[in-house]
C-alpha positions as protocol buffer text, in pm:
chain_id: "A"
residue {
  index: 1
  type: UNK
  ca { x: 0 y: 0 z: 0 }
}
residue {
  index: 2
  type: UNK
  ca { x: 148 y: 332 z: -105 }
}
residue {
  index: 3
  type: UNK
  ca { x: 87 y: 673 z: 46 }
}
residue {
  index: 4
  type: UNK
  ca { x: -121 y: 753 z: -267 }
}
residue {
  index: 5
  type: UNK
  ca { x: -391 y: 521 z: -129 }
}
residue {
  index: 6
  type: UNK
  ca { x: -470 y: 786 z: 133 }
}
residue {
  index: 7
  type: UNK
  ca { x: -477 y: 1074 z: -115 }
}
residue {
  index: 8
  type: UNK
  ca { x: -783 y: 1295 z: -68 }
}
residue {
  index: 9
  type: UNK
  ca { x: -1014 y: 1365 z: -358 }
}
residue {
  index: 10
  type: UNK
  ca { x: -1360 y: 1305 z: -498 }
}
residue {
  index: 11
  type: UNK
  ca { x: -1562 y: 1019 z: -641 }
}
residue {
  index: 12
  type: UNK
  ca { x: -1907 y: 959 z: -783 }
}
residue {
  index: 13
  type: UNK
  ca { x: -2169 y: 786 z: -573 }
}
residue {
  index: 14
  type: UNK
  ca { x: -2459 y: 636 z: -766 }
}
residue {
  index: 15
  type: UNK
  ca { x: -2755 y: 522 z: -553 }
}
residue {
  index: 16
  type: UNK
  ca { x: -3011 y: 271 z: -681 }
}
residue {
  index: 17
  type: UNK
  ca { x: -3379 y: 244 z: -582 }
}
residue {
  index: 18
  type: UNK
  ca { x: -3297 y: -99 z: -430 }
}
residue {
  index: 19
  type: UNK
  ca { x: -3081 y: 70 z: -165 }
}
residue {
  index: 20
  type: UNK
  ca { x: -2751 y: -40 z: -319 }
}
residue {
  index: 21
  type: UNK
  ca { x: -2489 y: 209 z: -434 }
}
residue {
  index: 22
  type: UNK
  ca { x: -2176 y: 230 z: -648 }
}
residue {
  index: 23
  type: UNK
  ca { x: -1866 y: 435 z: -568 }
}
residue {
  index: 24
  type: UNK
  ca { x: -1624 y: 501 z: -854 }
}
residue {
  index: 25
  type: UNK
  ca { x: -1417 y: 750 z: -1052 }
}
residue {
  index: 26
  type: UNK
  ca { x: -1167 y: 874 z: -793 }
}
residue {
  index: 27
  type: UNK
  ca { x: -992 y: 1198 z: -886 }
}
residue {
  index: 28
  type: UNK
  ca { x: -807 y: 1456 z: -674 }
}
residue {
  index: 29
  type: UNK
  ca { x: -953 y: 1734 z: -894 }
}
residue {
  index: 30
  type: UNK
  ca { x: -1302 y: 1874 z: -817 }
}
residue {
  index: 31
  type: UNK
  ca { x: -1354 y: 1996 z: -1175 }
}
residue {
  index: 32
  type: UNK
  ca { x: -1282 y: 1652 z: -1317 }
}
residue {
  index: 33
  type: UNK
  ca { x: -1519 y: 1499 z: -1061 }
}
residue {
  index: 34
  type: UNK
  ca { x: -1790 y: 1737 z: -1179 }
}
residue {
  index: 35
  type: UNK
  ca { x: -1731 y: 1634 z: -1541 }
}
residue {
  index: 36
  type: UNK
  ca { x: -1755 y: 1266 z: -1439 }
}
residue {
  index: 37
  type: UNK
  ca { x: -2083 y: 1346 z: -1262 }
}
residue {
  index: 38
  type: UNK
  ca { x: -2226 y: 1532 z: -1562 }
}
residue {
  index: 39
  type: UNK
  ca { x: -2131 y: 1247 z: -1795 }
}
residue {
  index: 40
  type: UNK
  ca { x: -2282 y: 982 z: -1566 }
}
residue {
  index: 41
  type: UNK
  ca { x: -2607 y: 1173 z: -1521 }
}
residue {
  index: 42
  type: UNK
  ca { x: -2632 y: 1224 z: -1897 }
}
residue {
  index: 43
  type: UNK
  ca { x: -2581 y: 855 z: -1962 }
}
residue {
  index: 44
  type: UNK
  ca { x: -2867 y: 745 z: -1735 }
}
residue {
  index: 45
  type: UNK
  ca { x: -3105 y: 1032 z: -1813 }
}
residue {
  index: 46
  type: UNK
  ca { x: -3282 y: 876 z: -2112 }
}
residue {
  index: 47
  type: UNK
  ca { x: -3274 y: 511 z: -2012 }
}
residue {
  index: 48
  type: UNK
  ca { x: -3559 y: 302 z: -1873 }
}
residue {
  index: 49
  type: UNK
  ca { x: -3353 y: 217 z: -1563 }
}
residue {
  index: 50
  type: UNK
  ca { x: -3224 y: 514 z: -1366 }
}
residue {
  index: 51
  type: UNK
  ca { x: -3036 y: 561 z: -1040 }
}
residue {
  index: 52
  type: UNK
  ca { x: -3225 y: 723 z: -754 }
}
residue {
  index: 53
  type: UNK
  ca { x: -2939 y: 974 z: -710 }
}
residue {
  index: 54
  type: UNK
  ca { x: -2592 y: 1047 z: -844 }
}
residue {
  index: 55
  type: UNK
  ca { x: -2358 y: 1291 z: -669 }
}
residue {
  index: 56
  type: UNK
  ca { x: -1995 y: 1374 z: -588 }
}
residue {
  index: 57
  type: UNK
  ca { x: -1860 y: 1273 z: -246 }
}
residue {
  index: 58
  type: UNK
  ca { x: -1533 y: 1361 z: -75 }
}
residue {
  index: 59
  type: UNK
  ca { x: -1321 y: 1047 z: -34 }
}
residue {
  index: 60
  type: UNK
  ca { x: -969 y: 917 z: -15 }
}
residue {
  index: 61
  type: UNK
  ca { x: -834 y: 688 z: -284 }
}
residue {
  index: 62
  type: UNK
  ca { x: -851 y: 388 z: -53 }
}
residue {
  index: 63
  type: UNK
  ca { x: -1228 y: 431 z: -2 }
}
residue {
  index: 64
  type: UNK
  ca { x: -1277 y: 385 z: -376 }
}
residue {
  index: 65
  type: UNK
  ca { x: -1011 y: 117 z: -416 }
}
residue {
  index: 66
  type: UNK
  ca { x: -1167 y: -102 z: -144 }
}
residue {
  index: 67
  type: UNK
  ca { x: -1525 y: -50 z: -259 }
}
residue {
  index: 68
  type: UNK
  ca { x: -1709 y: -355 z: -399 }
}
residue {
  index: 69
  type: UNK
  ca { x: -1766 y: -338 z: -775 }
}
residue {
  index: 70
  type: UNK
  ca { x: -2120 y: -475 z: -761 }
}
residue {
  index: 71
  type: UNK
  ca { x: -2390 y: -287 z: -571 }
}
residue {
  index: 72
  type: UNK
  ca { x: -2297 y: -219 z: -210 }
}
residue {
  index: 73
  type: UNK
  ca { x: -2498 y: -159 z: 107 }
}
residue {
  index: 74
  type: UNK
  ca { x: -2209 y: -93 z: 347 }
}
residue {
  index: 75
  type: UNK
  ca { x: -2278 y: 184 z: 597 }
}
residue {
  index: 76
  type: UNK
  ca { x: -1911 y: 296 z: 609 }
}
residue {
  index: 77
  type: UNK
  ca { x: -1914 y: 421 z: 248 }
}
residue {
  index: 78
  type: UNK
  ca { x: -1895 y: 798 z: 195 }
}
residue {
  index: 79
  type: UNK
  ca { x: -2248 y: 925 z: 140 }
}
residue {
  index: 80
  type: UNK
  ca { x: -2255 y: 1301 z: 192 }
}
residue {
  index: 81
  type: UNK
  ca { x: -2282 y: 1507 z: -128 }
}
residue {
  index: 82
  type: UNK
  ca { x: -1994 y: 1748 z: -177 }
}
residue {
  index: 83
  type: UNK
  ca { x: -2104 y: 2102 z: -95 }
}
residue {
  index: 84
  type: UNK
  ca { x: -2135 y: 2343 z: -381 }
}
residue {
  index: 85
  type: UNK
  ca { x: -2254 y: 2087 z: -633 }
}
residue {
  index: 86
  type: UNK
  ca { x: -2461 y: 2220 z: -921 }
}
């Protein structure tokens, strides 16, 4: 484990109506995180299946690295939207 694993940044949290969530797209740059968010929201906007919510959360790289790939229900996952989101 390198010191980069504890690097602070942002990720996208996608919540599903089933109560599961995804956490992905770590970046140390808030502007890049916003672009990831815009792209993800655009992708799901016209589909028949849509997430209940998609937002940017403050995380460290390890939070994202350790996160399960399939839907997750862990209570320890970052779940507070980053302030100042559009």
